[in-house]
C-alpha positions as CSV (number, residue, x, y, z in Angstrom):
1,M,138.2,90.8,-25.7
2,S,141.1,92.1,-27.8
3,R,142.6,90.2,-30.7
4,L,146.2,88.9,-30.3
5,V,148.7,89.1,-33.2
6,F,151.7,86.9,-32.7
7,L,155.0,88.0,-34.3
8,L,157.0,84.8,-34.5
9,E,160.6,84.0,-35.4
10,E,159.8,81.1,-37.6
11,Y,157.0,79.2,-39.3
12,S,157.1,76.2,-37.0
13,M,156.1,78.5,-34.2
14,K,153.0,79.4,-36.2
15,V,152.1,75.8,-36.8
16,L,152.5,75.0,-33.0
17,L,150.4,78.0,-31.9
18,D,147.8,77.4,-34.6
19,G,147.5,73.9,-33.1
20,V,147.4,74.6,-29.4
21,L,145.8,78.1,-29.0
22,P,142.3,77.1,-30.2
23,R,142.2,74.2,-27.7
24,F,143.7,76.1,-24.8
25,F,141.9,79.4,-25.4
26,P,138.7,78.6,-27.4
27,D,137.4,82.2,-27.4
28,L,140.8,83.8,-28.4
29,E,140.9,85.6,-31.7
30,F,144.4,85.5,-32.9
31,Q,146.7,85.8,-36.0
32,C,150.2,84.3,-36.3
33,V,152.7,86.2,-38.4
34,P,155.8,84.1,-39.0
35,H,159.2,85.5,-40.0
36,D,162.3,84.1,-41.6
37,G,164.5,84.0,-38.5
38,K,165.6,86.4,-35.8
39,N,166.9,89.2,-38.0
40,D,163.7,89.2,-40.1
41,L,161.6,89.3,-37.0
42,E,163.5,92.1,-35.3
43,T,163.6,94.2,-38.5
44,S,159.9,93.7,-39.0
45,I,158.8,94.6,-35.5
46,P,159.0,98.4,-35.8
47,R,157.2,98.4,-39.2
48,K,154.4,96.1,-38.0
49,L,153.8,98.0,-34.8
50,R,153.7,101.3,-36.5
51,A,151.6,100.3,-39.5
52,W,149.0,98.0,-37.8
53,S,146.0,100.2,-37.3
54,E,143.4,97.7,-36.1
55,P,141.8,99.0,-32.9
56,G,142.1,96.8,-29.8
57,V,144.8,94.5,-31.2
58,R,147.6,93.4,-28.8
59,F,150.9,92.0,-30.0
60,V,152.9,89.0,-28.7
61,V,156.5,88.7,-29.9
62,V,158.0,85.2,-29.7
63,R,161.7,84.6,-30.3
64,D,164.0,81.7,-29.3
65,N,166.8,82.5,-26.9
66,D,169.3,80.2,-28.6
67,G,171.8,80.2,-25.7
68,G,171.8,84.0,-25.1
69,D,171.0,86.0,-22.1
70,C,167.2,85.7,-22.0
71,R,166.7,88.7,-19.7
72,A,168.8,91.0,-21.9
73,L,167.1,89.7,-25.1
74,K,163.7,90.3,-23.6
75,A,164.6,93.8,-22.4
76,R,166.0,94.6,-25.9
77,L,162.8,93.4,-27.6
78,Q,160.6,95.3,-25.1
79,R,162.6,98.5,-25.7
80,L,162.1,98.0,-29.5
81,C,158.3,97.7,-28.9
82,E,158.2,100.7,-26.5
83,T,160.2,102.8,-29.0
84,N,157.3,102.2,-31.4
85,H,154.7,103.2,-28.8
86,R,153.5,99.7,-28.1
87,L,153.8,99.5,-24.3
88,D,151.3,96.7,-24.2
89,T,153.3,94.2,-26.3
90,L,154.0,90.9,-24.6
91,V,157.5,89.5,-25.3
92,R,158.1,85.8,-24.7
93,I,161.4,83.9,-25.1
94,P,161.3,80.1,-25.4
95,C,164.3,78.8,-23.5
96,Q,166.4,77.8,-25.4
97,E,164.3,77.0,-28.5
98,V,160.6,76.3,-29.0
99,E,161.4,72.6,-29.2
100,A,162.1,72.7,-25.4
101,W,158.3,73.1,-25.0
102,Y,157.9,69.6,-26.6
103,F,160.3,68.1,-24.1
104,G,158.1,69.7,-21.4
105,D,155.3,67.4,-22.5
106,P,156.8,63.9,-23.0
107,E,153.4,62.3,-23.2
108,A,152.5,64.5,-26.2
109,L,155.9,63.7,-27.8
110,A,155.2,59.9,-27.3
111,A,151.7,60.2,-28.7
112,A,152.8,62.3,-31.7
113,Y,155.4,59.8,-32.8
114,G,153.8,56.6,-31.5
115,D,156.8,55.8,-29.4
116,D,156.1,55.0,-25.8
117,R,159.8,55.2,-24.8
118,L,159.5,59.0,-25.3
119,S,157.1,59.4,-22.4
120,G,159.9,58.4,-20.1
121,I,162.5,60.9,-21.2
122,A,161.8,63.2,-18.3
123,R,163.4,60.6,-16.0
124,K,166.8,61.2,-17.7
125,A,168.8,63.9,-16.0
126,R,169.5,65.8,-19.2
127,F,165.8,66.1,-20.0
128,R,164.4,66.8,-16.6
129,D,164.4,70.6,-17.1
130,P,163.3,71.1,-20.7
131,D,164.3,74.8,-20.6
132,A,167.9,73.9,-19.7
133,I,168.5,71.6,-22.8
134,A,171.1,73.5,-24.8
135,K,169.9,72.6,-28.3
136,P,166.5,70.9,-28.0
137,S,166.0,70.7,-31.7
138,V,169.2,68.7,-32.1
139,A,168.3,66.5,-29.1
140,L,164.8,65.9,-30.6
141,T,166.3,65.0,-34.0
142,R,168.5,62.4,-32.3
143,L,165.6,60.9,-30.4
144,V,163.1,61.0,-33.2
145,G,164.5,59.9,-36.5
146,G,163.3,62.2,-39.3
147,F,162.1,65.0,-37.0
148,Q,161.3,68.1,-38.9
149,K,160.4,71.4,-37.4
150,V,157.1,72.1,-39.2
151,S,155.7,68.6,-39.4
152,G,156.9,68.0,-35.8
153,A,155.2,71.1,-34.5
154,R,151.9,70.0,-36.2
155,R,152.1,66.5,-34.8
156,I,153.1,67.4,-31.3
157,A,150.7,70.4,-31.0
158,A,147.7,68.0,-31.5
159,H,148.7,66.2,-28.2
160,M,150.1,69.0,-26.0
161,S,148.4,69.7,-22.7
162,K,148.0,73.1,-21.1
163,E,148.6,72.1,-17.5
164,G,150.9,69.1,-17.9
165,N,153.8,70.8,-19.6
166,R,156.9,71.1,-17.4
167,S,158.6,73.8,-19.5
168,R,158.6,76.9,-17.4
169,S,158.9,79.2,-20.5
170,F,155.9,77.5,-22.0
171,Q,153.9,78.1,-18.8
172,V,155.0,81.7,-18.7
173,M,153.8,82.1,-22.3
174,L,150.4,80.7,-21.5
175,E,150.2,82.9,-18.3
176,G,151.0,86.0,-20.4
177,I,148.3,85.1,-22.9
178,E,145.8,84.7,-20.1
179,R,146.7,88.1,-18.7
180,C,146.2,89.7,-22.2
181,L,142.7,88.3,-22.2
182,T,141.6,89.9,-18.9
């Protein structure tokens, strides 16, 4: 089995993945490398792909879409990886932000914050499709007073389920990881 190195847009993504990957993929060897935003990540990708010399390592690049054209963004990031001779790099785009993945699992959200009303948010039209929420981090801040990205990722990750998450971009991320392991 190869080891996966996740190149991440921000630290809260690392906290989330550090919390869910060992539970979802117990045999997975991985390392999360957070960056300070989109520009830092995209500047870093060529350097990291060229310099990383560990045999058998595979890369996963994770960057929020933030209202952009996710297909164009993914294609641009894939070209960046291919230009650096890493054809096997998996690129995943949370739609619109990684916080949409939390809305995909309202039971985890309710458990993390001890607020049963959060488990029913999926019944509200604006939250039915978590990947269609324009600014999930803002919506989450309104629903959960005092929500902070890093502590929120830690709290929610402890309760997220692999199969029960309704976020399509979250499921695509997990499917991609599974393919990397075969």
